[in-house]
N, CA, C, O and CB atoms as a CASP TS submission, in Angstrom:
PFRMAT TS
TARGET T0000
AUTHOR 0000-0000-0000
METHOD Language model
MODEL 1
PARENT N/A
ATOM      1  N   UNK     1     103.455  89.637 112.359  1.00  0.00           N
ATOM      2  CA  UNK     1     102.589  88.772 112.316  1.00  0.00           C
ATOM      3  C   UNK     1     102.434  88.898 110.679  1.00  0.00           C
ATOM      4  O   UNK     1     102.241  90.016 110.199  1.00  0.00           O
ATOM      5  CB  UNK     1     101.353  89.036 113.320  1.00  0.00           C
ATOM      6  N   UNK     2     102.513  87.830 109.896  1.00  0.00           N
ATOM      7  CA  UNK     2     102.618  87.513 108.161  1.00  0.00           C
ATOM      8  C   UNK     2     100.874  87.295 108.486  1.00  0.00           C
ATOM      9  O   UNK     2     100.260  86.916 109.483  1.00  0.00           O
ATOM     10  CB  UNK     2     103.900  85.707 107.337  1.00  0.00           C
ATOM     11  N   UNK     3     100.417  87.776 106.999  1.00  0.00           N
ATOM     12  CA  UNK     3      98.904  87.890 106.533  1.00  0.00           C
ATOM     13  C   UNK     3      99.218  86.577 106.088  1.00  0.00           C
ATOM     14  O   UNK     3     100.387  86.228 105.926  1.00  0.00           O
ATOM     15  CB  UNK     3      98.261  89.142 105.372  1.00  0.00           C
ATOM     16  N   UNK     4      97.927  85.577 105.813  1.00  0.00           N
ATOM     17  CA  UNK     4      97.732  84.499 105.504  1.00  0.00           C
ATOM     18  C   UNK     4      97.196  84.829 104.280  1.00  0.00           C
ATOM     19  O   UNK     4      96.923  85.968 103.901  1.00  0.00           O
ATOM     20  CB  UNK     4      97.083  83.751 106.363  1.00  0.00           C
ATOM     21  N   UNK     5      97.051  83.785 103.664  1.00  0.00           N
ATOM     22  CA  UNK     5      96.118  83.933 102.024  1.00  0.00           C
ATOM     23  C   UNK     5      95.063  84.428 102.400  1.00  0.00           C
ATOM     24  O   UNK     5      94.776  85.584 102.089  1.00  0.00           O
ATOM     25  CB  UNK     5      95.654  82.537 101.066  1.00  0.00           C
ATOM     26  N   UNK     6      94.310  83.713 103.099  1.00  0.00           N
ATOM     27  CA  UNK     6      92.939  83.826 103.327  1.00  0.00           C
ATOM     28  C   UNK     6      92.600  85.736 104.017  1.00  0.00           C
ATOM     29  O   UNK     6      91.612  86.324 103.575  1.00  0.00           O
ATOM     30  CB  UNK     6      92.552  82.352 104.587  1.00  0.00           C
ATOM     31  N   UNK     7      93.392  86.344 104.903  1.00  0.00           N
ATOM     32  CA  UNK     7      93.279  87.612 105.058  1.00  0.00           C
ATOM     33  C   UNK     7      93.571  88.288 103.705  1.00  0.00           C
ATOM     34  O   UNK     7      92.906  89.249 103.319  1.00  0.00           O
ATOM     35  CB  UNK     7      94.117  88.029 106.137  1.00  0.00           C
ATOM     36  N   UNK     8      94.637  87.731 102.962  1.00  0.00           N
ATOM     37  CA  UNK     8      94.774  88.652 101.822  1.00  0.00           C
ATOM     38  C   UNK     8      93.260  88.577 101.046  1.00  0.00           C
ATOM     39  O   UNK     8      92.492  89.530 100.920  1.00  0.00           O
ATOM     40  CB  UNK     8      96.136  88.148 100.787  1.00  0.00           C
ATOM     41  N   UNK     9      93.066  87.368 100.624  1.00  0.00           N
ATOM     42  CA  UNK     9      91.651  87.348  99.545  1.00  0.00           C
ATOM     43  C   UNK     9      90.956  88.251 100.471  1.00  0.00           C
ATOM     44  O   UNK     9      90.732  89.328  99.919  1.00  0.00           O
ATOM     45  CB  UNK     9      90.666  85.648  99.185  1.00  0.00           C
ATOM     46  N   UNK    10      90.553  88.198 101.632  1.00  0.00           N
ATOM     47  CA  UNK    10      89.617  89.020 102.349  1.00  0.00           C
ATOM     48  C   UNK    10      89.854  90.871 101.778  1.00  0.00           C
ATOM     49  O   UNK    10      89.263  91.623 101.002  1.00  0.00           O
ATOM     50  CB  UNK    10      90.005  88.700 104.188  1.00  0.00           C
ATOM     51  N   UNK    11      90.912  90.956 102.581  1.00  0.00           N
ATOM     52  CA  UNK    11      91.264  92.295 101.527  1.00  0.00           C
ATOM     53  C   UNK    11      91.203  92.653 100.172  1.00  0.00           C
ATOM     54  O   UNK    11      90.800  93.782  99.893  1.00  0.00           O
ATOM     55  CB  UNK    11      92.333  92.547 101.539  1.00  0.00           C
ATOM     56  N   UNK    12      91.544  91.860  99.268  1.00  0.00           N
ATOM     57  CA  UNK    12      91.328  91.864  97.616  1.00  0.00           C
ATOM     58  C   UNK    12      89.865  92.115  97.561  1.00  0.00           C
ATOM     59  O   UNK    12      89.368  93.191  97.227  1.00  0.00           O
ATOM     60  CB  UNK    12      91.755  90.328  96.736  1.00  0.00           C
ATOM     61  N   UNK    13      89.172  90.994  97.929  1.00  0.00           N
ATOM     62  CA  UNK    13      87.394  91.337  97.727  1.00  0.00           C
ATOM     63  C   UNK    13      86.686  92.605  98.567  1.00  0.00           C
ATOM     64  O   UNK    13      85.618  93.161  98.309  1.00  0.00           O
ATOM     65  CB  UNK    13      86.450  89.892  98.331  1.00  0.00           C
ATOM     66  N   UNK    14      87.323  92.792  99.305  1.00  0.00           N
ATOM     67  CA  UNK    14      86.448  94.076 100.113  1.00  0.00           C
ATOM     68  C   UNK    14      87.102  95.193  98.959  1.00  0.00           C
ATOM     69  O   UNK    14      86.248  96.065  98.800  1.00  0.00           O
ATOM     70  CB  UNK    14      86.987  94.481 102.256  1.00  0.00           C
ATOM     71  N   UNK    15      88.294  95.467  98.114  1.00  0.00           N
ATOM     72  CA  UNK    15      88.725  96.417  97.472  1.00  0.00           C
ATOM     73  C   UNK    15      88.245  96.361  96.364  1.00  0.00           C
ATOM     74  O   UNK    15      87.922  97.402  95.791  1.00  0.00           O
ATOM     75  CB  UNK    15      89.863  96.528  97.455  1.00  0.00           C
ATOM     76  N   UNK    16      88.095  95.268  95.847  1.00  0.00           N
ATOM     77  CA  UNK    16      87.256  95.509  94.412  1.00  0.00           C
ATOM     78  C   UNK    16      85.641  95.409  94.863  1.00  0.00           C
ATOM     79  O   UNK    16      84.946  95.877  93.961  1.00  0.00           O
ATOM     80  CB  UNK    16      87.671  94.128  93.078  1.00  0.00           C
ATOM     81  N   UNK    17      85.116  95.095  95.616  1.00  0.00           N
ATOM     82  CA  UNK    17      83.659  95.487  95.992  1.00  0.00           C
ATOM     83  C   UNK    17      83.270  96.690  96.068  1.00  0.00           C
ATOM     84  O   UNK    17      82.271  97.100  95.477  1.00  0.00           O
ATOM     85  CB  UNK    17      83.288  95.081  97.097  1.00  0.00           C
ATOM     86  N   UNK    18      84.156  97.537  96.948  1.00  0.00           N
ATOM     87  CA  UNK    18      84.529  99.103  96.844  1.00  0.00           C
ATOM     88  C   UNK    18      84.721 100.057  95.108  1.00  0.00           C
ATOM     89  O   UNK    18      84.406 101.183  94.723  1.00  0.00           O
ATOM     90  CB  UNK    18      86.162  99.110  97.691  1.00  0.00           C
ATOM     91  N   UNK    19      85.113  99.363  94.740  1.00  0.00           N
ATOM     92  CA  UNK    19      85.712  99.686  93.496  1.00  0.00           C
ATOM     93  C   UNK    19      84.895  99.352  92.610  1.00  0.00           C
ATOM     94  O   UNK    19      85.044 100.013  91.583  1.00  0.00           O
ATOM     95  CB  UNK    19      86.904  99.149  93.232  1.00  0.00           C
ATOM     96  N   UNK    20      83.774  98.310  92.552  1.00  0.00           N
ATOM     97  CA  UNK    20      82.820  98.018  91.734  1.00  0.00           C
ATOM     98  C   UNK    20      81.925  98.755  91.953  1.00  0.00           C
ATOM     99  O   UNK    20      81.259  98.934  90.933  1.00  0.00           O
ATOM    100  CB  UNK    20      82.449  96.906  91.713  1.00  0.00           C
ATOM    101  N   UNK    21      81.364  99.591  93.282  1.00  0.00           N
ATOM    102  CA  UNK    21      80.181 100.271  93.998  1.00  0.00           C
ATOM    103  C   UNK    21      80.009 101.410  92.840  1.00  0.00           C
ATOM    104  O   UNK    21      78.851 101.733  92.574  1.00  0.00           O
ATOM    105  CB  UNK    21      80.534 100.911  95.747  1.00  0.00           C
ATOM    106  N   UNK    22      81.119 102.068  92.102  1.00  0.00           N
ATOM    107  CA  UNK    22      80.727 103.468  91.616  1.00  0.00           C
ATOM    108  C   UNK    22      80.274 102.696  90.335  1.00  0.00           C
ATOM    109  O   UNK    22      80.796 101.675  89.887  1.00  0.00           O
ATOM    110  CB  UNK    22      82.013 104.845  91.488  1.00  0.00           C
ATOM    111  N   UNK    23      78.809 103.629  89.644  1.00  0.00           N
ATOM    112  CA  UNK    23      78.601 103.495  88.820  1.00  0.00           C
ATOM    113  C   UNK    23      79.407 103.610  87.567  1.00  0.00           C
ATOM    114  O   UNK    23      80.188 104.544  87.386  1.00  0.00           O
ATOM    115  CB  UNK    23      77.893 103.895  88.980  1.00  0.00           C
ATOM    116  N   UNK    24      79.191 102.566  86.626  1.00  0.00           N
ATOM    117  CA  UNK    24      80.413 103.105  85.177  1.00  0.00           C
ATOM    118  C   UNK    24      80.018 104.068  84.637  1.00  0.00           C
ATOM    119  O   UNK    24      80.936 104.670  84.081  1.00  0.00           O
ATOM    120  CB  UNK    24      80.676 102.173  83.836  1.00  0.00           C
ATOM    121  N   UNK    25      78.684 104.704  84.483  1.00  0.00           N
ATOM    122  CA  UNK    25      79.053 106.156  83.872  1.00  0.00           C
ATOM    123  C   UNK    25      79.243 106.947  84.738  1.00  0.00           C
ATOM    124  O   UNK    25      78.569 107.957  84.537  1.00  0.00           O
ATOM    125  CB  UNK    25      78.146 106.807  83.046  1.00  0.00           C
ATOM    126  N   UNK    26      79.989 107.015  85.855  1.00  0.00           N
ATOM    127  CA  UNK    26      80.128 108.309  86.307  1.00  0.00           C
ATOM    128  C   UNK    26      81.586 108.190  86.935  1.00  0.00           C
ATOM    129  O   UNK    26      82.044 107.099  87.276  1.00  0.00           O
ATOM    130  CB  UNK    26      78.913 108.774  87.333  1.00  0.00           C
ATOM    131  N   UNK    27      82.461 109.688  87.097  1.00  0.00           N
ATOM    132  CA  UNK    27      83.592 109.347  86.925  1.00  0.00           C
ATOM    133  C   UNK    27      83.922 108.661  88.361  1.00  0.00           C
ATOM    134  O   UNK    27      83.296 108.806  89.411  1.00  0.00           O
ATOM    135  CB  UNK    27      84.410 110.503  86.438  1.00  0.00           C
ATOM    136  N   UNK    28      84.972 107.945  88.140  1.00  0.00           N
ATOM    137  CA  UNK    28      86.063 107.809  89.726  1.00  0.00           C
ATOM    138  C   UNK    28      86.492 108.879  90.419  1.00  0.00           C
ATOM    139  O   UNK    28      86.923 109.911  89.904  1.00  0.00           O
ATOM    140  CB  UNK    28      87.495 107.198  89.538  1.00  0.00           C
ATOM    141  N   UNK    29      86.410 108.711  91.324  1.00  0.00           N
ATOM    142  CA  UNK    29      86.971 109.419  92.301  1.00  0.00           C
ATOM    143  C   UNK    29      88.403 109.434  92.402  1.00  0.00           C
ATOM    144  O   UNK    29      88.878 108.299  92.376  1.00  0.00           O
ATOM    145  CB  UNK    29      86.482 109.032  93.386  1.00  0.00           C
ATOM    146  N   UNK    30      89.207 110.327  92.506  1.00  0.00           N
ATOM    147  CA  UNK    30      90.552 110.467  91.908  1.00  0.00           C
ATOM    148  C   UNK    30      91.465 109.518  92.885  1.00  0.00           C
ATOM    149  O   UNK    30      92.522 109.031  92.482  1.00  0.00           O
ATOM    150  CB  UNK    30      91.074 112.144  91.859  1.00  0.00           C
ATOM    151  N   UNK    31      90.978 109.310  94.154  1.00  0.00           N
ATOM    152  CA  UNK    31      91.470 108.328  94.917  1.00  0.00           C
ATOM    153  C   UNK    31      91.404 106.650  94.512  1.00  0.00           C
ATOM    154  O   UNK    31      91.971 105.807  95.206  1.00  0.00           O
ATOM    155  CB  UNK    31      90.807 108.591  96.090  1.00  0.00           C
ATOM    156  N   UNK    32      90.571 106.288  93.201  1.00  0.00           N
ATOM    157  CA  UNK    32      90.679 105.369  92.447  1.00  0.00           C
ATOM    158  C   UNK    32      91.417 105.195  90.946  1.00  0.00           C
ATOM    159  O   UNK    32      91.330 104.226  90.192  1.00  0.00           O
ATOM    160  CB  UNK    32      89.615 105.171  92.447  1.00  0.00           C
ATOM    161  N   UNK    33      92.242 106.561  90.733  1.00  0.00           N
ATOM    162  CA  UNK    33      92.877 106.756  89.578  1.00  0.00           C
ATOM    163  C   UNK    33      94.040 105.307  89.222  1.00  0.00           C
ATOM    164  O   UNK    33      93.688 104.632  88.255  1.00  0.00           O
ATOM    165  CB  UNK    33      93.626 108.302  89.782  1.00  0.00           C
ATOM    166  N   UNK    34      95.225 104.889  89.879  1.00  0.00           N
ATOM    167  CA  UNK    34      95.549 103.930  89.714  1.00  0.00           C
ATOM    168  C   UNK    34      95.261 102.685  90.357  1.00  0.00           C
ATOM    169  O   UNK    34      95.981 101.693  90.243  1.00  0.00           O
ATOM    170  CB  UNK    34      96.368 104.152  89.669  1.00  0.00           C
ATOM    171  N   UNK    35      93.730 102.758  91.338  1.00  0.00           N
ATOM    172  CA  UNK    35      93.758 100.963  91.956  1.00  0.00           C
ATOM    173  C   UNK    35      93.519 100.053  91.246  1.00  0.00           C
ATOM    174  O   UNK    35      93.989  98.974  91.604  1.00  0.00           O
ATOM    175  CB  UNK    35      92.832 100.510  92.956  1.00  0.00           C
ATOM    176  N   UNK    36      93.000 100.074  90.428  1.00  0.00           N
ATOM    177  CA  UNK    36      92.751  98.450  88.916  1.00  0.00           C
ATOM    178  C   UNK    36      93.822  98.421  88.626  1.00  0.00           C
ATOM    179  O   UNK    36      94.244  97.267  88.697  1.00  0.00           O
ATOM    180  CB  UNK    36      91.783  98.528  87.196  1.00  0.00           C
ATOM    181  N   UNK    37      94.655  99.217  88.269  1.00  0.00           N
ATOM    182  CA  UNK    37      96.165  98.642  88.216  1.00  0.00           C
ATOM    183  C   UNK    37      96.948  97.363  89.749  1.00  0.00           C
ATOM    184  O   UNK    37      97.310  96.201  89.932  1.00  0.00           O
ATOM    185  CB  UNK    37      97.152 100.379  88.219  1.00  0.00           C
ATOM    186  N   UNK    38      96.774  98.924  90.580  1.00  0.00           N
ATOM    187  CA  UNK    38      97.307  98.192  91.713  1.00  0.00           C
ATOM    188  C   UNK    38      96.882  96.830  92.206  1.00  0.00           C
ATOM    189  O   UNK    38      97.600  95.938  92.657  1.00  0.00           O
ATOM    190  CB  UNK    38      97.152  98.945  92.695  1.00  0.00           C
ATOM    191  N   UNK    39      95.524  96.844  92.027  1.00  0.00           N
ATOM    192  CA  UNK    39      94.560  95.438  92.608  1.00  0.00           C
ATOM    193  C   UNK    39      94.739  94.369  91.456  1.00  0.00           C
ATOM    194  O   UNK    39      94.069  93.359  91.671  1.00  0.00           O
ATOM    195  CB  UNK    39      92.610  95.804  92.813  1.00  0.00           C
ATOM    196  N   UNK    40      95.701  94.329  89.931  1.00  0.00           N
ATOM    197  CA  UNK    40      95.646  93.470  89.468  1.00  0.00           C
ATOM    198  C   UNK    40      96.872  93.102  90.019  1.00  0.00           C
ATOM    199  O   UNK    40      97.038  91.882  90.049  1.00  0.00           O
ATOM    200  CB  UNK    40      95.327  93.493  88.281  1.00  0.00           C
ATOM    201  N   UNK    41      97.784  93.780  90.466  1.00  0.00           N
ATOM    202  CA  UNK    41      99.170  93.733  90.681  1.00  0.00           C
ATOM    203  C   UNK    41      98.986  92.484  91.859  1.00  0.00           C
ATOM    204  O   UNK    41      99.375  91.317  91.825  1.00  0.00           O
ATOM    205  CB  UNK    41      99.933  95.356  91.179  1.00  0.00           C
ATOM    206  N   UNK    42      98.129  93.336  93.047  1.00  0.00           N
ATOM    207  CA  UNK    42      97.996  92.469  94.244  1.00  0.00           C
ATOM    208  C   UNK    42      97.122  91.463  93.799  1.00  0.00           C
ATOM    209  O   UNK    42      97.036  90.772  94.814  1.00  0.00           O
ATOM    210  CB  UNK    42      97.467  93.165  95.529  1.00  0.00           C
ATOM    211  N   UNK    43      96.238  90.793  92.733  1.00  0.00           N
ATOM    212  CA  UNK    43      96.014  89.394  92.422  1.00  0.00           C
ATOM    213  C   UNK    43      96.849  88.693  91.774  1.00  0.00           C
ATOM    214  O   UNK    43      96.678  87.476  91.841  1.00  0.00           O
ATOM    215  CB  UNK    43      95.034  89.215  91.823  1.00  0.00           C
ATOM    216  N   UNK    44      97.849  89.137  91.061  1.00  0.00           N
ATOM    217  CA  UNK    44      98.928  88.154  90.569  1.00  0.00           C
ATOM    218  C   UNK    44      99.731  87.964  91.832  1.00  0.00           C
ATOM    219  O   UNK    44      99.667  86.764  92.101  1.00  0.00           O
ATOM    220  CB  UNK    44      99.884  88.722  89.266  1.00  0.00           C
ATOM    221  N   UNK    45     100.438  88.584  92.705  1.00  0.00           N
ATOM    222  CA  UNK    45     101.115  88.391  94.022  1.00  0.00           C
ATOM    223  C   UNK    45     100.313  87.566  94.312  1.00  0.00           C
ATOM    224  O   UNK    45     100.686  86.431  94.013  1.00  0.00           O
ATOM    225  CB  UNK    45     101.332  89.457  95.028  1.00  0.00           C
ATOM    226  N   UNK    46      99.012  87.647  94.938  1.00  0.00           N
ATOM    227  CA  UNK    46      98.142  86.799  95.530  1.00  0.00           C
ATOM    228  C   UNK    46      98.114  85.165  94.944  1.00  0.00           C
ATOM    229  O   UNK    46      98.408  84.160  95.591  1.00  0.00           O
ATOM    230  CB  UNK    46      96.809  87.508  95.369  1.00  0.00           C
ATOM    231  N   UNK    47      97.749  85.230  93.785  1.00  0.00           N
ATOM    232  CA  UNK    47      97.913  83.475  93.083  1.00  0.00           C
ATOM    233  C   UNK    47      99.288  83.317  93.255  1.00  0.00           C
ATOM    234  O   UNK    47      99.527  82.290  93.891  1.00  0.00           O
ATOM    235  CB  UNK    47      97.502  83.143  91.200  1.00  0.00           C
ATOM    236  N   UNK    48     100.213  83.897  92.955  1.00  0.00           N
ATOM    237  CA  UNK    48     101.643  83.085  93.205  1.00  0.00           C
ATOM    238  C   UNK    48     101.802  83.107  94.926  1.00  0.00           C
ATOM    239  O   UNK    48     102.895  82.660  95.272  1.00  0.00           O
ATOM    240  CB  UNK    48     103.187  84.024  92.323  1.00  0.00           C
ATOM    241  N   UNK    49     101.115  83.445  95.814  1.00  0.00           N
ATOM    242  CA  UNK    49     101.436  83.104  97.104  1.00  0.00           C
ATOM    243  C   UNK    49     100.414  82.059  97.517  1.00  0.00           C
ATOM    244  O   UNK    49     100.797  81.268  98.380  1.00  0.00           O
ATOM    245  CB  UNK    49     101.467  84.321  98.010  1.00  0.00           C
ATOM    246  N   UNK    50      98.986  81.899  96.977  1.00  0.00           N
ATOM    247  CA  UNK    50      98.285  80.599  96.884  1.00  0.00           C
ATOM    248  C   UNK    50      99.162  79.549  96.423  1.00  0.00           C
ATOM    249  O   UNK    50      99.398  78.571  97.133  1.00  0.00           O
ATOM    250  CB  UNK    50      97.120  80.665  95.986  1.00  0.00           C
ATOM    251  N   UNK    51      99.719  79.719  95.127  1.00  0.00           N
ATOM    252  CA  UNK    51     100.255  78.349  94.867  1.00  0.00           C
ATOM    253  C   UNK    51     101.126  77.769  95.473  1.00  0.00           C
ATOM    254  O   UNK    51     101.190  76.540  95.495  1.00  0.00           O
ATOM    255  CB  UNK    51     100.661  78.205  93.877  1.00  0.00           C
ATOM    256  N   UNK    52     102.157  78.727  96.222  1.00  0.00           N
ATOM    257  CA  UNK    52     103.765  78.529  97.350  1.00  0.00           C
ATOM    258  C   UNK    52     102.417  77.587  98.656  1.00  0.00           C
ATOM    259  O   UNK    52     102.608  76.566  99.318  1.00  0.00           O
ATOM    260  CB  UNK    52     104.938  81.034  98.323  1.00  0.00           C
ATOM    261  N   UNK    53     101.378  78.321  98.590  1.00  0.00           N
ATOM    262  CA  UNK    53     101.113  77.716 100.032  1.00  0.00           C
ATOM    263  C   UNK    53     100.371  76.202  99.650  1.00  0.00           C
ATOM    264  O   UNK    53     100.431  75.280 100.464  1.00  0.00           O
ATOM    265  CB  UNK    53      99.956  78.874 101.086  1.00  0.00           C
ATOM    266  N   UNK    54      99.821  76.081  98.616  1.00  0.00           N
ATOM    267  CA  UNK    54      99.059  74.856  98.210  1.00  0.00           C
ATOM    268  C   UNK    54     100.736  73.944  97.567  1.00  0.00           C
ATOM    269  O   UNK    54     100.560  73.018  96.774  1.00  0.00           O
ATOM    270  CB  UNK    54      97.475  75.337  96.725  1.00  0.00           C
ATOM    271  N   UNK    55     101.634  74.160  97.816  1.00  0.00           N
ATOM    272  CA  UNK    55     102.717  73.261  97.344  1.00  0.00           C
ATOM    273  C   UNK    55     103.268  72.796  98.580  1.00  0.00           C
ATOM    274  O   UNK    55     103.488  71.636  98.932  1.00  0.00           O
ATOM    275  CB  UNK    55     103.809  73.932  96.413  1.00  0.00           C
ATOM    276  N   UNK    56     103.490  74.054  99.288  1.00  0.00           N
ATOM    277  CA  UNK    56     103.583  73.474 101.140  1.00  0.00           C
ATOM    278  C   UNK    56     102.423  72.271 101.485  1.00  0.00           C
ATOM    279  O   UNK    56     102.640  71.062 101.570  1.00  0.00           O
ATOM    280  CB  UNK    56     103.080  75.066 102.462  1.00  0.00           C
ATOM    281  N   UNK    57     101.518  72.766 101.606  1.00  0.00           N
ATOM    282  CA  UNK    57     100.367  72.046 101.929  1.00  0.00           C
ATOM    283  C   UNK    57     100.314  70.433 101.558  1.00  0.00           C
ATOM    284  O   UNK    57     100.069  69.449 102.256  1.00  0.00           O
ATOM    285  CB  UNK    57      99.283  72.769 101.253  1.00  0.00           C
ATOM    286  N   UNK    58     100.633  70.579 100.225  1.00  0.00           N
ATOM    287  CA  UNK    58     100.572  68.837  99.665  1.00  0.00           C
ATOM    288  C   UNK    58     101.922  68.261  99.391  1.00  0.00           C
ATOM    289  O   UNK    58     102.121  67.459  98.478  1.00  0.00           O
ATOM    290  CB  UNK    58      99.718  68.610  98.106  1.00  0.00           C
ATOM    291  N   UNK    59     102.566  68.562  99.962  1.00  0.00           N
ATOM    292  CA  UNK    59     104.372  68.227 100.035  1.00  0.00           C
ATOM    293  C   UNK    59     103.897  66.339 100.229  1.00  0.00           C
ATOM    294  O   UNK    59     104.780  65.488 100.338  1.00  0.00           O
ATOM    295  CB  UNK    59     105.613  69.281 102.051  1.00  0.00           C
TER
END
């Protein structure tokens, strides 16, 4: 099953919310070491996917 852009947006927002729950003054858990970079890459690919779906929708 191919995930739709909507499913990917839900996943992205859930992960960003998890990341933002950690108080800025506290050290991040080890699992979050590269999460910000991965989330930025995911967001970039998600924007590209949304652009493609939008073009297909309004053709």
